[in-house]
N, C-alpha and C positions, 0 to 999 in steps of 0.2 A: 732651424729655417721655418718662417712663416710661408707657406703655398697659398698665391694670387693666382687668380684669373681675371683678366678684361672682358666687361659686358660694357654692349654699348646702350647707350642714354635715349629715348624716346620719349616726347613730350604732343601731342595733338593729335597722334597716330605721325606725328611729320618727323623722322629720324633726322639726328644731328651726329653727321660726321664729325671726326676728332674729339667727343666729348665723355669721358668714359667716370664711372663707375669702379673703384676698386674693389673686389668683394672677394675675401680671405675664406681659407675652405675650414669648417670647423664652428665658426663666427655664427650668431645668430640670425645675423641677416643672411645666411645663406638660404634658399627655401626648404622648407619642413620635406619636402617629398625627395628635397635630394638627400636630405640627413636622414633620412627612412632608409634609402638605400645602402647609404652606406653606411649606418649602424647595420642592415642585415645582414651584411658584405662579413664585415670585421666579425658578425657575430657563424658567421658561416666557417670563419676563417679561422678564429682561436679555438670552437669546437672539435673542427681535426688535427688540432695538435695536443691533443688532450689523449691521455689514454684512459684506459679505463681502469687501470693499475692506480691512476694518482687520485679515484676519486674513493677509492677501495672496491670496486665493478671488478667479477670475475671477467674473465678480456676474451675466453670462449674460442673457441674450434674453427667455427665459419661465421665468422664478423667481418662483413660485405662493405660497411662501414668506416671511413677511415678516423680514428678516434671517437669521440661520444656518439652516440643516436640523439638526435632532437628528442625523441622519449628520455632519455636519459638526462638531458640535461632537463629540461623539464621539472619530472621527479624531483631532482635533487635542490632544484629551488625552486620547490612550493609551488607550483605551474601546473596550468592548467598545460599538456601537450597539444594540443591545436593550437590558443593561443600566442603559445611559441614561437608556433611554425608561423604562424602571422606576424609576427616578429620576424621572426629570418628571412621572407618573404617581402616585408616592409611596408605592408598594410601600414593605414593610417588609424595605430591606438597607442597608446599613451601610456606606458608603464612610469609606475612610482620609482622615486631613487630608491626604499628600500627593494622591490627587485630586482631595480636595476645590480645592488650592491649586491643582491643575491647569487648573481648570473657573475659577476666580476669574482667571486670568489667558488664557484662551483667552476669557471674557466681557468681559472686561477693566474686573473690578471696581475700584473705589478700596478702599480699608483699613479699610477700616469694613463694606464690603461682602462682603469676604473673613472677618472677623468674622463677623460675622453668619448666613452658610450654617454656620461647621463651629459655632457657637452654634445653630444648629435638628437639623443634623445629627448632631449627637456632645454635646449639651448643655454642651459647653464651650468655649470660645475659643481658637487655638494661637497663640501671636509667630512671627516670621518675623523671625531674623535679618537687618536690612540688611547691604551690602554697603558701603555709606557710611556704616555705622556708625561714630559719632564714637571708642567705647571699645575698638571693635576697629581701626577706623584706627590711633590712639594707640597699643596693642599691639602692632601691626605695625609699627610706625612704632620704636619703640623699641628689640625685634627686631632688625631691620634695623642699628642703628646699634648696637646693641653686638656682634653677630657682622660685622659688616662695615666692621670698622678691617683694614683689610688691603689689600697690591696687585691683589683680584680681586674681581670684579662678585658683589655681592650684591642683588639688590631684592624690594617684595612688590607681588603684582600681584593688584585683587581677581575675582569670579567671570567676568569680561567680558575678562581681560587687562587692563588698564588698570593702568598702574605706579601707585601709589600712597605708595611710598618705594623712594628706590635710596642707595648711596652712590657717594663721590666714585668709585669703580674704577671706578664702571659708567660715570659719567661719561666718564670716561679710553678705555673700551673701546666703548663703545657713544653715549651718547649723552646732555645736557644736559635731563633732561625738564621740568625746571622753565622749559624757557623756550618751553614749547608750552604751548597753553590746558588745564585741565581737560576733561576728558572726552576728549581724544586724544592723552593720554597714554599709548600703547600700546603693545608690544614689535614684538606683530603691523603694526599700521598701520605705525612706521618701517620696519620692514624691508620694506614694502612698498611704499614710497613715498620711503622719502631716497635718495638716490643716494650718501650715503655708507655707506650698509649693503652693498648691493654689493659696493664696495670693502674693507670691515672683514671682510666675512663669506669668508670663501674659494667657501666650497661655497654660494653663496647659497641658488641655487632650489630645491638637496634641503632646506637648512632651513629654506628659508619656506614647501617644502612640507609638511615635517614638523610646521610649526604652524597652517598651515593644517587640515592634516590632526586634529590633535590639537582646535582647533576647532571643527569638525563632529561628533566621540565629544561634546563637552561639549555642543554644540547640541540633540542629541537625548533631552533632560532636558525643555529649554529654547524646544523648537521654538514653544510660543507665548507666551514672552518677546518682550515688547514693544519692551522696551530689547535683546535679542541679537537680535530680528531688524531692529532697524533697523543695529546694528552693520555683520550681515551687508549689506546693501541701499548700507547705504555704502560697504566698502571693495570692493562690486561694480563702484560709480563711479567710486571713486578707482582702484583696479588691473584693470587686461588680466589677468595674472596670478593675481591670487586668480577676478575667472570663470573660467576655467580648470580650475582646483586644485580650486576648490569644487565645477563640476557634476562634475569627477571621481568625488568621493564618497568620496573614502581617509577611512580613519579608524581613527588611534592612539590611545592612550589613553597617559596621561603616564610616561615611561620615565625612565632613564638615561640621556642620550644624550650624545657630545662635540660639540665644535663647534670650529672653530680659526677662532680671528680673528688680523687683521693689520692695524696702527692706526702710525701714522708717529709715532716718538719711543719708543713701547713693542717695538717686534719682536713676532713670532709666535708665538701660545700656542693651543697643542690643551689646553682644555677639559673637563671630563665636567660637564652641564647636570644638576640635583637637585633637583627641586621637594618641596617640606615644606607639610608641611598645617599647618593653624593649628588642634591642638583649638577653642582660644578662641574663635575669629571664625573659622567655616567658611566664611565666604566669600571667604578670604582664602588666598593661598601666599603662602610667599617659594622666588625661586628665587637657587640661591647654584651657582656656575660651582668647579669642582675642578680643579687643573691637573693636566693627565697628562704634564706633561711638565718638571715644575718648575716652574723661575722663567722667565719670557719669555725668549727665543732672540733677543734686541735687535743690532738692525744699525747700534745706533748709542754 
């Protein structure tokens, strides 16, 4: 239900009784000072509800602050503590949509709450496309099918590295991701935990360590993302190699790199692996394998 309040209307410094405008809370027509104060109150309220354990921080024995400290929220969101304090004080500063989304992640806001702080801070809401959006997933599935005819692997992945579409060659050279439950169809998870991965990838340790370093690079912009943190915790539990390489904190961006696969019945082939971004579905990418040596060198 929309909550509204009545305000008197004046003209030429003469107040006209009985004439009112309806001003709805949260609408852009509301005074910017009021919206800043409401945003400040909302941020303080939500900060008090988040425990340190929820964001991976130690609880501590002598915490006087209920919930998170301002400094902790600022660090997790990648902000200056002073700047964030100003925001909670309702000062006239102007956070970007990206900053607001980062705060929404740290404070574990629901989608309606995320839109609410955008409305308060910007006078409008901004939509965030979901990596599981049906339209985007359908798009990358179609692209993968069309480009994936042929003997070389092509697959699509979301921002968490989950494989969402793949061609037959991916099944032949890697594994059948369709036999794995959704949420666990991850190339990195397969490389770390499947015995066949160590057999099929010639330089398994270096290749897998490289993918971990790429996850570390992606993690920088999603450190407060609950799903990203859950993925890291799961991989730490499932793989001692991941724990070791993750703690080394190597960082690598996406670059074309070679990978040599050796599969019984198919032979040995060195591929150049290229990651293609999908402009119409920004949370997805398509991974293509370009053969360096031409056709696989089959021994059968």
